[in-house]
C-alpha positions in Angstrom: -17.8 -5.7 -9.0 -17.3 -2.9 -11.6 -13.9 -1.2 -12.1 -13.7 2.6 -12.3 -10.9 3.8 -14.6 -10.0 7.5 -14.2 -7.2 9.6 -15.4 -5.7 11.2 -12.3 -2.6 12.8 -13.7 -0.8 13.1 -17.1 -0.8 9.6 -18.7 -1.6 8.2 -15.3 -4.8 6.2 -14.6 -6.3 4.8 -11.4 -8.0 1.4 -11.6 -10.4 1.4 -8.7 -11.8 -2.1 -8.0 -14.0 -1.0 -5.1 -13.7 -2.1 -1.5 -12.4 -5.5 -0.5 -15.0 -7.6 1.4 -12.9 -8.1 4.5 -11.3 -4.8 5.6 -13.6 -2.7 3.4 -10.7 -0.6 2.0 -10.7 0.5 -1.7 -8.4 -1.5 -4.0 -6.7 0.9 -6.4 -3.9 0.1 -8.9 -2.2 2.8 -11.0 -1.3 2.5 -14.7 1.5 4.7 -15.8 1.7 5.0 -19.6 4.7 5.9 -21.8 6.8 4.2 -24.4 6.8 1.4 -21.9 4.0 1.1 -19.3 4.2 0.3 -15.6 1.5 -0.9 -13.2 1.9 0.2 -9.6 0.3 -1.7 -6.8 -1.4 -4.4 -8.9 -3.5 -5.6 -5.9 -4.9 -9.0 -5.4 -5.3 -11.7 -8.1 -9.1 -11.1 -8.1 -8.5 -7.3 -8.7 -6.1 -8.0 -11.5 -8.5 -10.2 -13.3 -11.2 -7.5 -13.1 -9.2 -4.5 -14.3 -7.4 -6.4 -17.1 -10.8 -7.0 -18.7 -11.9 -3.5 -17.9 -8.8 -1.9 -19.6 -9.5 -3.9 -22.8 -13.1 -2.6 -22.8 -11.8 1.0 -22.4 -9.3 0.6 -25.2 -6.3 0.7 -22.9 -3.5 -1.6 -24.2 -2.3 -3.5 -21.1 0.0 -5.5 -23.4 2.4 -2.6 -23.3 3.0 -3.3 -19.7 6.7 -3.7 -19.0 6.9 -3.3 -15.3 4.7 -4.6 -12.4 5.6 -2.6 -9.3 4.0 -3.5 -6.0 4.9 -1.1 -3.2 5.0 -4.2 -0.9 3.9 -7.8 -1.1 0.9 -7.8 1.2 -2.0 -9.4 -0.7 -4.0 -6.2 -1.2 -1.0 -4.5 -2.9 1.1 -7.2 -4.5 -0.8 -10.5 -4.2 -1.7 -10.5 -7.9 1.8 -9.9 -9.2 2.5 -13.5 -10.1 -0.8 -13.9 -11.9 -0.3 -10.7 -13.9 3.3 -11.6 -14.8 2.0 -15.0 -16.0 -0.6 -13.3 -18.3 2.0 -10.8 -19.6 5.2 -12.7 -20.2 7.1 -9.6 -21.5 6.8 -7.9 -18.1 9.1 -7.8 -15.0 8.1 -7.5 -11.4 10.0 -4.8 -9.5 10.6 -5.8 -5.8 12.4 -4.9 -2.7 15.1 -7.6 -2.0 13.2 -8.9 1.1 9.9 -9.0 -0.9 11.6 -10.9 -3.7 12.4 -13.9 -1.4 8.7 -14.3 -0.5 7.3 -13.8 -4.0 9.6 -16.4 -5.5 8.2 -19.0 -3.0 5.0 -17.5 -1.6 4.0 -20.4 0.7 5.0 -18.5 3.9 3.3 -15.4 2.6 0.2 -17.3 1.8 0.0 -18.7 5.4 0.4 -15.2 6.8 -2.5 -14.0 4.6 -4.6 -16.9 5.9 -4.0 -15.9 9.4 -5.2 -12.4 8.7 -7.9 -12.8 6.0 -9.1 -16.3 6.8 -8.4 -19.8 5.5 -10.4 -19.4 2.4 -9.1 -15.9 1.5 -8.2 -17.1 -2.0 -11.8 -17.7 -2.8 -12.3 -14.0 -2.4 -9.0 -12.4 -3.2 -7.6 -15.1 -5.5 -4.4 -17.2 -5.0 -0.9 -15.8 -4.6 1.1 -17.2 -7.5 4.9 -17.3 -7.5 7.0 -14.9 -9.6 9.9 -16.7 -11.3 13.3 -15.3 -10.3 14.2 -14.5 -13.9 11.1 -12.3 -14.2 12.1 -10.2 -11.1 13.9 -6.9 -11.1 15.2 -6.6 -7.5 15.6 -2.9 -7.0 18.2 -1.0 -5.1 17.3 2.1 -3.0 17.4 5.1 -5.4 17.3 2.9 -8.5 15.6 4.5 -11.5 13.5 2.8 -14.2 13.1 4.7 -17.5 9.8 4.3 -19.3 10.5 7.0 -22.0 10.1 10.6 -21.2 9.4 9.8 -17.6 11.4 7.8 -15.0 10.4 6.1 -11.8 12.7 6.2 -8.8 12.5 3.6 -6.1 12.8 4.5 -2.5 13.0 2.0 0.3 10.1 2.9 2.7 10.1 0.5 5.7 7.8 0.8 8.7 4.5 -0.6 7.6 6.5 -3.5 6.2 10.3 -4.1 6.0 10.0 -4.7 2.2 8.0 -1.6 1.5 9.0 0.8 -1.3 7.7 4.1 -2.6 7.9 5.3 -6.2 8.5 8.8 -7.4 7.4 9.7 -11.0 9.4 12.4 -12.7 6.7 13.4 -15.2 4.0 14.2 -12.6 6.2 14.8 -9.6 4.0 12.2 -8.0 4.7 9.8 -5.2 3.1 6.3 -5.1 3.2 5.7 -1.4 1.3 2.4 -0.8 0.7 2.3 3.0 3.9 4.3 3.9 1.9 7.6 4.4 -1.1 6.1 6.1 -4.7 5.3 5.1 -7.5 7.8 4.3 -10.9 6.3 4.9 -14.3 7.4 3.5 -15.4 7.9 7.1 -12.7 10.6 7.7 -11.8 11.7 4.2 -9.4 14.5 5.1 -7.3 12.6 7.6 -4.5 10.0 7.0 -4.2 7.5 9.8 -1.3 5.0 10.3 -1.5 1.5 9.0 0.4 -0.4 11.7 -0.6 -4.0 11.1 2.0 -6.4 12.5 4.9 -6.5 12.2 5.1 -2.7 12.6 8.1 -0.5 13.2 7.0 2.9 14.5 10.5 4.4 14.4 11.1 3.3 10.8 7.6 4.5 9.8 8.3 8.1 11.1 11.7 8.0 9.4 10.1 7.0 6.1 7.5 9.8 6.3 10.3 12.3 6.9 12.3 10.9 3.9 9.3 11.0 1.6 8.3 14.5 2.7 11.7 15.8 1.8 11.0 14.9 -1.8 8.2 17.5 -1.7 5.9 15.7 -4.2 3.2 17.6 -6.0 0.7 14.7 -5.7 0.5 11.6 -3.6 -1.1 8.5 -5.0 -2.7 6.4 -2.2 -3.2 2.7 -2.7 -6.6 2.8 -0.9 -7.8 6.3 -1.5 -6.7 7.9 -4.8 -4.7 10.9 -5.8 -4.3 13.9 -3.5 -2.5 17.2 -4.3 -2.3 18.4 -0.7 0.7 16.2 -0.2 2.6 18.4 2.3 -0.4 18.8 4.6 -1.2 15.1 4.6 2.4 14.1 5.3 2.6 16.4 8.3 -0.8 15.1 9.6 0.1 11.5 9.3 3.4 12.0 11.1 1.7 13.8 14.0 -1.0 11.1 14.2 1.5 8.2 14.1 3.3 9.7 17.1 0.1 10.6 18.9 -1.2 7.0 18.5 2.2 5.7 19.8 2.1 7.9 22.9 -1.5 7.0 23.6 -1.0 3.2 23.1 2.2 3.3 25.2 0.3 5.0 28.0 -2.5 2.4 27.8 0.0 -0.4 28.0 1.6 1.0 31.1 -1.9 1.4 32.6 -2.8 -2.3 31.8 -5.4 -1.5 29.2 -6.6 -4.3 26.9 -6.9 -3.9 23.1 -10.6 -3.0 23.4 -9.9 0.0 25.7 -7.0 1.0 23.5 -9.4 1.0 20.5 -11.8 3.2 22.5 -9.0 5.7 23.2 -8.0 5.8 19.5 -11.5 6.4 18.5 -11.9 9.2 21.0 -8.8 10.8 19.5 -10.1 10.5 15.9 -13.3 12.2 17.0 -11.4 15.4 17.7 -11.2 15.6 13.9 -14.6 14.2 13.0 -17.1 13.9 15.7 -19.1 11.1 14.0 -16.0 9.1 13.1 -16.1 5.3 13.2 -13.0 3.3 13.8 -11.9 1.9 10.4 -11.2 -1.9 10.6 -7.7 -1.4 9.2 -7.0 1.0 12.1 -8.4 -1.4 14.6 -6.2 -4.1 13.1 -3.2 -1.8 13.5 -3.4 -1.7 17.3 -1.7 -5.1 17.7 1.1 -3.8 15.5 1.7 -0.9 17.9 1.4 -3.2 20.9 3.9 -5.6 19.4 6.4 -2.8 18.6 6.4 -1.5 22.2 6.6 -5.0 23.7 9.6 -5.7 21.5 11.2 -2.6 22.9 10.8 -3.9 26.4 12.6 -7.2 25.7 
């Protein structure tokens, strides 16, 4: 698999490793260059091994990397953090406190990944290696990291995952959002849809969208799509769709619909925006997250 390296903002590069073979979503890391460099959303171990080599071929000095910043520790965003930290002993891994617990001892995280991606996931995505505690920077909400002329500000962004963070970059007025602002598929390229894989907290997701929208970023860097400058429009859209999905799924549960019927209703809704839309696998996998959220509300 080839890696596409592209400058997407000032001293900011996307490292696109193409689609993963399971959910078929693009795996994109972002390299932020300054006196010190940071890599945001390193992705899986297999992705890391690909773009480290590609950066060297493009004359990009990855050895300057001081900070590794996964927006969350799911394998497609942070699974390669330990591997990259091992390769670059001068770097530190920036983590939400709840994520730090699992990256220090990733056995439970690995078992969760096996349940979603299959028992042999590491043959495709690579293993999840631990991050030594001394190599971690456990970030507070609102903490800033200075790289030189630019600084990164960490914002807790729960909903998709309780250990999710978003990162605002002062130089580009850009926001690295991970999955906190939804997912934009190639099938429906103008529409962000929620990523509600279990465990999912709908109320926290909406609150996070509102909080990040209040920052009024000029550009949003999606972990599975790339950079977008229509940030305000996208954040309003994803908020509306998150709530619409919730209303629809809640009605379906009250009517006794199974997951297959719920998926049909979700697809019918998306086809209002794109009449030939297919239901992305990641959206289909989000339906159990919504269902679990509402069932938890009833207990």
